N, C-alpha and C positions, 0 to 999 in steps of 0.2 A: 260888301253887304254886311250888317252891325253881326257879330256873333252873339248877339243872346237869338237870333232870327234864323243862323241856321240847325239847330237841333229841329224847327217846327218845319222846317221845309223838307229835311229830312226824315223828320217824323210823318210828313203826309206824300211822300213818296212814295216811304212803304206800304203805308196802308192804301194811297193808291193802286200802288200793285200788285197788291194783296186783291184788293177791288178787280182787278182784271184777272188774276187768276184765275178766282171766284167765281167771274161771270163767266169766264170761256168754260173751264170743267161742266156749268150749268151748262150749257147751249150744246156742245158736243155730246156729250153724254144724255139729253136732251129728261135731266132728272131735276126738276123743279118742284122743290118745297110746296105742301099744301098750305103752309100759314107764311109764306113769302108777302113782307109788305114794303119794302122799300123796292121802287121798281119793277115788283110782280119777280125779284129775282132771289135780292136779298132777305133776311128775318134777321130778331136782333142777337143772337147767338154769332152769326157770322158779322155784323159790325164791332162787338165788345170784342174778337178771340181776333177781328182785324185792328181793331182799338189794342189789345197786348202786345198784341206781338209788333206791332209798329212802337209801345211805349218800351219792350224789351229789346229790339234791335235799336232803338235811338241809345238810348242806354248805353249797351254795350259798346254803341259808338263812338260816343265821347270817351270813354274808358279809353279804348284803345287807340285814339288820337289824343288823348292826354286833357280833353275840353279844349283843340283849339280851333 
């Protein structure tokens, strides 16, 4: 795989895991927010938080592996 694609794939993986966890928590607790816009589960705040977590985790992963 091309070295520049690895961080993008890692970040997408982190975001997908975050989205699955949010979905599971909302499904099992039966607490869907009133302003959920995306798929009836996610709000803008959820998506921005997931994006921030994905960027931060990807940055830390790159620093840990030395950019390899």
